[in-house]
C-alpha positions as a printed Julia matrix, in Angstrom:
286×3 Matrix{Float64}:
 127.28  139.69  193.63
 128.07  142.11  190.83
 125.11  143.0   188.72
 125.16  144.95  185.47
 121.91  146.62  184.38
 120.7   148.27  181.23
 119.22  151.73  181.01
 115.77  150.2   181.5
 116.91  148.67  184.75
 116.71  145.06  183.49
 119.34  142.64  184.81
 121.71  141.44  182.09
 124.29  139.28  183.87
 124.7   138.05  187.35
 128.13  136.39  187.69
 127.86  134.91  184.2
 124.22  133.86  184.49
 121.75  134.55  181.66
 119.88  137.84  181.62
 116.14  138.13  182.14
 115.7   139.32  178.58
 117.54  136.22  177.32
 115.22  134.01  179.29
 112.18  135.75  177.8
 113.53  135.32  174.26
 114.11  131.63  174.84
 110.59  130.99  176.03
 108.33  129.09  173.65
 106.47  131.63  171.47
 102.7   131.71  171.57
 100.99  130.04  168.63
  97.4   129.79  167.43
  96.04  126.3   167.78
  94.04  125.2   164.74
  90.71  123.75  165.67
  89.06  121.38  163.21
  85.28  121.53  163.39
  83.76  118.39  161.92
  80.58  118.95  159.93
  77.71  116.53  160.32
  77.11  113.76  157.77
  73.83  115.47  156.81
  75.54  118.77  155.94
  78.45  117.03  154.23
  76.12  115.05  151.96
  74.14  118.2   151.19
  77.3   120.04  150.11
  79.09  117.26  148.23
  76.27  114.81  147.35
  78.56  112.11  148.64
  78.53  109.96  151.79
  80.82  111.34  154.46
  83.91  109.12  154.59
  87.26  109.84  156.28
  89.26  110.31  153.05
  86.68  112.62  151.5
  86.53  114.72  154.65
  90.29  115.24  154.74
  90.5   116.48  151.15
  87.32  118.54  151.43
  89.06  120.81  153.93
  91.89  121.54  151.48
  90.04  122.39  148.27
  86.97  124.29  147.14
  83.8   122.28  146.58
  83.74  121.31  142.88
  80.32  119.63  142.92
  78.24  122.78  142.14
  80.51  123.53  139.15
  79.64  120.28  137.42
  75.97  120.61  138.32
  75.91  124.08  136.79
  77.02  122.76  133.39
  74.54  119.9   133.62
  71.59  122.08  134.59
  72.1   124.78  131.93
  72.45  122.1   129.25
  69.41  120.17  130.49
  67.23  123.27  130.69
  68.06  124.17  127.1
  67.7   120.61  125.82
  64.33  120.07  127.51
  62.78  123.31  126.24
  63.86  122.58  122.66
  62.38  119.08  122.92
  59.07  120.58  124.07
  59.16  123.1   121.23
  58.86  126.2   123.37
  58.53  129.34  121.26
  58.49  127.28  118.08
  61.97  125.86  118.72
  62.92  122.85  116.62
  66.2   121.08  116.03
  69.36  120.98  118.14
  72.26  122.0   115.82
  71.79  125.67  116.79
  72.56  124.85  120.42
  75.38  122.39  119.75
  77.44  124.35  122.28
  75.56  122.74  125.17
  76.79  119.34  123.99
  80.46  120.28  123.64
  81.17  123.28  125.88
  78.55  124.3   128.45
  77.97  120.8   129.74
  81.12  118.78  129.05
  83.73  121.45  129.89
  82.32  122.2   133.34
  81.53  118.54  133.97
  85.01  117.41  132.94
  86.7   120.01  135.13
  84.48  119.03  138.02
  85.24  115.34  137.45
  88.98  115.98  137.67
  88.7   118.2   140.74
  86.38  115.77  142.53
  88.79  112.92  141.8
  91.56  114.95  143.45
  89.26  115.64  146.41
  88.45  111.91  146.75
  84.72  112.58  146.26
  83.82  109.29  144.59
  80.11  109.47  143.81
  79.85  113.06  142.48
  82.96  112.33  140.41
  81.15  109.38  138.83
  78.02  111.46  138.24
  79.87  114.32  136.55
  81.89  111.92  134.41
  78.73  110.07  133.39
  76.9   113.17  132.19
  80.03  114.56  130.56
  80.3   111.63  128.16
  76.55  111.64  127.57
  76.51  115.23  126.3
  79.56  114.61  124.14
  78.25  111.39  122.61
  74.69  112.64  122.07
  76.01  115.92  120.69
  77.77  114.09  117.87
  74.36  112.97  116.61
  73.3   116.6   116.24
  76.14  117.67  113.94
  74.98  117.52  110.31
  78.54  118.05  109.08
  79.48  114.53  110.2
  76.97  113.03  107.77
  75.98  110.2   110.1
  72.48  109.98  108.66
  73.69  109.48  105.1
  75.13  106.1   106.07
  71.57  104.9   106.65
  70.29  105.97  103.22
  70.76  103.95  100.04
  70.71  107.17   98.01
  72.98  109.12  100.35
  70.13  111.42  101.4
  70.47  112.95  104.85
  66.72  113.5   105.21
  66.0   109.88  104.31
  68.6   108.64  106.76
  67.21  110.74  109.62
  63.84  108.96  109.44
  65.23  105.54  108.62
  64.21  102.6   110.77
  67.79  101.48  111.35
  69.22  104.78  112.57
  66.35  105.61  114.91
  66.32  102.07  116.32
  70.04  102.37  117.06
  69.57  105.7   118.91
  66.59  104.24  120.79
  68.68  101.31  121.99
  71.44  103.71  122.99
  69.03  105.75  125.14
  67.55  102.55  126.54
  70.97  101.51  127.81
  71.49  104.98  129.24
  68.25  104.6   131.15
  69.53  101.44  132.81
  72.83  103.17  133.67
  71.01  106.15  135.18
  68.67  103.83  137.05
  71.69  102.11  138.6
  72.99  105.46  139.81
  69.52  106.25  141.2
  69.82  103.26  143.55
  72.81  104.94  145.2
  71.24  108.4   145.38
  68.49  107.15  147.71
  71.02  107.06  150.56
  71.84  110.79  150.14
  68.79  113.05  149.77
  65.37  113.14  148.12
  66.2   115.96  145.68
  69.23  114.14  144.31
  67.24  110.91  144.07
  64.47  112.81  142.27
  66.96  114.11  139.71
  68.11  110.61  138.82
  64.62  109.15  138.99
  63.19  111.64  136.48
  66.23  111.58  134.19
  65.99  107.78  134.04
  62.34  108.0   133.02
  63.21  110.77  130.55
  65.84  108.61  128.83
  63.39  105.73  128.44
  60.59  107.98  127.16
  62.94  109.5   124.57
  64.01  106.0   123.6
  60.34  105.25  122.96
  60.1   108.36  120.79
  62.95  107.13  118.58
  61.36  103.69  118.36
  58.14  105.33  117.15
  60.05  107.24  114.48
  61.67  104.01  113.34
  58.22  102.49  112.8
  56.79  105.57  111.12
  54.45  106.65  113.94
  55.48  110.3   113.91
  52.59  111.76  115.93
  53.18  109.34  118.78
  56.89  110.07  118.56
  56.26  113.79  118.88
  54.11  113.26  121.97
  56.77  111.1   123.57
  59.42  113.66  122.7
  57.47  116.39  124.49
  56.86  114.09  127.46
  60.57  113.32  127.65
  61.35  117.02  127.45
  58.92  117.7   130.31
  60.63  115.06  132.47
  64.03  116.57  131.74
  62.65  120.02  132.58
  61.75  118.7   136.03
  65.29  117.33  136.3
  66.7   120.77  135.46
  64.48  122.49  138.04
  65.54  120.05  140.77
  69.16  120.45  139.71
  68.91  124.24  139.89
  67.42  123.97  143.36
  70.28  121.68  144.43
  72.84  124.16  143.09
  71.17  126.98  145.02
  71.21  124.9   148.21
  74.92  124.1   147.87
  75.9   127.66  146.97
  73.84  129.1   149.82
  75.61  126.83  152.27
  79.06  127.58  150.83
  78.36  131.33  150.89
  77.3   131.04  154.55
  73.7   132.09  154.09
  71.64  131.58  157.2
  68.85  130.19  155.03
  68.75  126.41  155.37
  66.72  124.87  152.56
  65.44  121.29  152.89
  66.67  118.56  150.54
  64.96  115.6   152.16
  67.96  114.08  153.89
  67.96  110.28  153.66
  71.3   109.53  155.31
  69.73  108.91  158.73
  67.97  105.85  157.34
  71.33  104.21  156.67
  74.32  103.16  158.71
  76.98  105.79  159.33
  79.69  106.01  156.69
  82.29  108.31  158.3
  84.37  105.33  159.44
  87.09  103.3   157.77
  86.17  100.24  155.73
  87.99   98.0   158.18
  85.87   99.33  161.03
  82.68   98.71  159.03
  83.8    95.14  158.38
  84.41   94.61  162.08
  80.96   95.93  162.9
  79.41   93.44  160.49
  81.28   90.55  162.12
  80.22   91.64  165.57
């Protein structure tokens, strides 16, 4: 057989057959196989404050965790709000910090709500959306330029309207309803972790205590109202501290710190959730 070689001594053709170099080029190239490491339900719920479900897990691998972003806006706003309510350093009145009601809280919470919706993170999306509309709606009450209080005064006096029975009773009822909404959310937090459940437990109590403060103003009991206002502020301060701790836990995990802080995981008391709904239904029937 006639064989033609290259300068390197490699065979190129042997009676029309393919060369060795051609065979090498036609071999399947080596590729890196992607390995998906599934995180545990406990870690997933610590990072996202959401039960681990198949859809949420798929999207979580594609996008950055948006839950701490919303919590950051909530915590900064709550810290400020609670300290003003308690009168720290002689603070009084909320118009000076109106930014927490329209920018610090709602902007970060709204962005987080949208991102979490894209990521299919249902429960934190609901939480961020809930607090976003709360800060916006409650912030409107703190803007004197709107003249809301004058509508409750026969003489058109803002000061008279602010202490009127009707206006304060309306705000009290509004906060009372918010307490029931927050209490409903608390029922679902008890399947995630103790810190998250504590946040919603104390914020529910805080909303009801502040509602009581407005009821006291409506009846002219100003000293009792002031005490309840400070008590409500103290409850919200606890909420802010727990929220800050939760942010630190999530950021530490995302930044790959070796420090593993406890959050009081409650998921092991419940049935596993990282299965499809159809599979859960079949388990119930069995």
